[in-house]
Structures are given as structure tokens and as C-alpha cells.
C-alpha positions as CSV (number, residue, x, y, z in Angstrom):
1,M,10.1,-8.9,-12.0
2,T,9.3,-7.4,-8.6
3,N,10.2,-3.8,-8.1
4,T,12.6,-3.8,-5.1
5,L,13.8,-1.0,-2.8
6,V,17.0,-1.7,-0.9
7,I,17.4,0.7,2.0
8,V,21.0,0.6,3.2
9,A,21.8,1.9,6.6
10,H,25.6,1.9,7.3
11,P,27.2,5.1,8.5
12,R,30.6,4.2,6.9
13,L,29.5,2.3,3.9
14,A,32.1,3.6,1.4
15,E,35.1,3.6,3.7
16,G,34.4,1.2,6.4
17,S,32.3,-1.7,5.3
18,R,33.7,-4.4,3.1
19,I,30.7,-6.6,3.5
20,N,27.8,-4.2,3.0
21,K,29.6,-2.4,0.2
22,K,30.0,-5.7,-1.7
23,L,26.3,-6.5,-1.1
24,V,25.3,-3.1,-2.5
25,E,27.5,-3.6,-5.5
26,A,25.9,-7.0,-6.2
27,V,22.4,-5.4,-6.5
28,A,23.0,-1.8,-7.5
29,S,22.9,-2.4,-11.3
30,I,20.1,-4.9,-11.4
31,E,17.0,-3.7,-13.3
32,G,14.1,-3.2,-11.0
33,V,16.2,-2.6,-8.0
34,T,16.6,0.8,-6.4
35,V,19.3,1.3,-3.7
36,R,18.8,4.0,-1.2
37,D,21.8,4.8,1.1
38,L,20.3,6.6,4.1
39,Y,23.6,8.0,5.5
40,R,24.6,9.3,2.1
41,T,21.1,10.7,1.4
42,Y,20.7,12.3,4.8
43,P,24.2,13.2,6.1
44,D,22.6,15.7,8.4
45,E,20.1,13.0,9.5
46,R,17.1,15.2,8.5
47,I,14.9,12.7,6.8
48,D,12.3,13.7,4.2
49,P,9.4,11.4,5.2
50,E,7.3,12.3,2.1
51,A,10.1,11.5,-0.3
52,E,10.7,8.2,1.5
53,Q,7.0,7.3,1.5
54,R,6.8,7.9,-2.3
55,L,9.7,5.5,-2.8
56,L,8.1,2.9,-0.6
57,E,4.8,3.3,-2.5
58,A,6.6,2.8,-5.8
59,H,8.1,-0.6,-4.8
60,E,6.5,-3.9,-4.0
61,R,9.4,-5.3,-2.0
62,I,11.5,-3.5,0.6
63,V,14.8,-4.8,1.9
64,L,16.5,-3.2,4.9
65,Q,20.3,-3.8,4.7
66,F,22.4,-3.0,7.8
67,P,25.1,-4.2,10.1
68,F,23.6,-5.7,13.3
69,W,24.8,-3.5,16.1
70,W,23.8,-4.1,19.7
71,Y,21.0,-6.4,18.6
72,S,19.4,-3.7,16.4
73,S,20.1,-1.5,13.4
74,P,22.2,1.7,13.2
75,H,20.3,4.6,14.7
76,L,19.4,6.4,11.4
77,L,17.4,3.3,10.3
78,K,15.4,3.5,13.5
79,K,14.9,7.2,13.0
80,W,13.8,6.6,9.4
81,T,11.3,4.0,10.7
82,D,9.9,6.4,13.3
83,E,9.6,9.3,10.8
84,V,8.5,7.5,7.7
85,L,6.1,4.7,8.9
86,T,3.5,7.2,10.2
87,Y,0.1,6.7,11.7
88,G,-2.5,7.2,9.0
89,W,0.0,6.3,6.3
90,A,1.5,3.0,7.3
91,Y,-0.9,1.9,10.0
92,G,-4.1,3.1,11.8
93,P,-7.1,4.5,10.0
94,G,-6.2,5.0,6.3
95,G,-2.7,3.6,7.0
96,D,-2.6,1.0,4.3
97,K,0.1,2.2,2.0
98,L,2.4,-0.8,2.7
99,R,-0.3,-3.5,2.9
100,G,0.5,-6.4,0.6
101,K,4.2,-5.5,0.1
102,S,7.0,-7.5,1.5
103,L,9.8,-6.7,3.9
104,G,13.2,-8.4,4.0
105,L,16.3,-7.9,6.1
106,A,19.9,-8.2,5.0
107,V,22.0,-8.2,8.1
108,S,25.7,-8.5,8.6
109,T,27.3,-9.5,11.9
110,G,30.8,-9.7,13.3
111,G,30.0,-12.9,15.1
112,A,29.9,-16.4,13.8
113,E,26.6,-17.9,12.7
114,S,26.8,-20.3,15.7
115,A,26.7,-17.2,18.0
116,F,23.2,-16.5,16.7
117,Q,21.6,-19.8,17.7
118,A,19.6,-20.8,20.7
119,G,22.2,-21.4,23.4
120,G,24.9,-19.8,21.4
121,Y,27.0,-16.8,22.5
122,N,24.1,-14.3,21.9
123,Q,21.5,-16.8,23.4
124,Y,19.0,-16.3,20.6
125,T,18.5,-16.9,16.9
126,M,18.6,-14.0,14.4
127,S,14.9,-14.5,13.9
128,E,14.3,-14.0,17.6
129,L,16.6,-10.9,17.8
130,T,14.8,-9.3,14.9
131,R,11.3,-9.6,16.2
132,P,10.7,-5.8,16.3
133,F,11.2,-5.8,12.5
134,Q,8.8,-8.7,12.1
135,A,6.3,-7.0,14.4
136,T,6.6,-3.8,12.3
137,A,5.9,-5.8,9.1
138,S,2.9,-7.3,10.7
139,L,1.5,-4.0,12.0
140,V,1.7,-2.4,8.6
141,G,0.4,-5.4,6.7
142,M,3.6,-6.5,5.0
143,T,4.8,-10.1,4.4
144,F,8.1,-10.6,6.3
145,R,10.6,-12.6,4.3
146,P,13.3,-14.9,5.6
147,I,16.4,-13.0,6.8
148,F,19.5,-12.8,4.6
149,S,22.5,-12.7,6.9
150,V,26.3,-12.6,6.5
151,H,27.9,-13.7,9.7
152,G,31.5,-13.4,10.8
153,S,32.2,-10.4,8.6
154,M,35.6,-9.7,10.1
155,L,36.8,-13.2,9.0
156,C,35.0,-13.4,5.7
157,D,37.4,-14.2,2.9
158,D,37.0,-12.8,-0.6
159,E,35.8,-16.0,-2.1
160,T,33.1,-16.4,0.5
161,L,32.1,-12.8,0.2
162,S,31.7,-13.0,-3.6
163,R,29.5,-16.1,-3.1
164,R,27.4,-14.4,-0.5
165,A,27.0,-11.3,-2.7
166,A,25.7,-13.5,-5.5
167,E,23.3,-15.1,-3.1
168,Y,22.2,-11.7,-1.9
169,A,21.4,-10.7,-5.5
170,A,19.3,-13.8,-5.8
171,Y,17.6,-13.0,-2.5
172,V,16.8,-9.5,-3.6
173,T,15.4,-10.5,-7.0
174,A,13.7,-13.8,-6.1
175,E,10.2,-13.9,-7.6
176,R,8.8,-16.2,-5.0
177,E,8.0,-14.8,-1.6
178,T,8.3,-17.0,1.5
179,A,6.7,-15.5,4.5
180,I,7.8,-15.8,8.1
181,H,4.9,-15.6,10.5
182,A,6.0,-14.1,13.8
């Protein structure tokens, strides 16, 4: 089984996120999966880059889980990326610590899936809107996995949410990697 680190970035996970909370619950007790809640770990937003780098080094697969806000992630995940994926560690001369690992995204949206299609409400596909994450994976030598998304989170009924949570657990633990080439 592939060792997987799920990095969750939701500022109100416990009290304000039915979707992301259910996704975390679906994977938290799976052997070989480590869940890291950035907002709980760093309530003061003072990230420990070395601790985060050690976690990344200890896992073969990384999944970034977050609500899709303003076509990006919550700010602490961006700050985490800036402070943890450093020159000489993640990229540049000697920066090969993530090479050969895989990166996946688990994204929740308020909008319907049809809103994230070419010509839809947001004009672009989720793959197009997440290009910066794909480019980051490429820069650091990671394989970028297909995106796992839960759309229409405000209207998602309990049955659908339970099904999607089970699908997320399968996504996180899947042995076979399928790359997306940006």
C-alpha cells in the first residue's frame, strides 16, 4: 500500500464544512494514510517548514484537500506551499526530495459540476483552473493525479455525500497512479 499524506486546508473544518469533514472522516482511520489539518496544526499560521518537509519525505503520495475559493485554495495552503516547497529542497540544485512522488487534489466547490466545464458558468474546466498546482507538481518532479472533486456542496444530500466519501477513500488508497500531463 502506498503511504499517503492528506494535507487538509479548510479554516473551519470542524464547525463549518460538512463536505470536507466527511471526506477526512472517510480516510482518517485508513492504514498508511496520514491526515494533516493545516489550520488545526498552525492556528497562528506560523508554519514549521522542516516538520512539513519531513512529513512529505515520509510519504509517496500527497493529496491536497481544500474548498475551491476564488479559483484557488485557502490562503494557508498557498502559504504552506511557499514556505515548504523551497529552492534546494523541492526544486533547483539539490531540490529533488519530491521527485517521483505523486500529487493529487481533492477539491470541493459550491457550484454544480456543469459550472466547471468549458463554456459553463466559470468558463473553464477544473483541470484548467488548477493549472498552478499541476505546474508545481511538474516543477518538483511529481506525477500529477486526476483531480477528485465534489461539486455542489451546498446541495449535496447525505446519500450522495456518503457515496462520494467512499469514492474519496478509494481515490486516496488507489494503488494505480494515472498521470495528468499538463
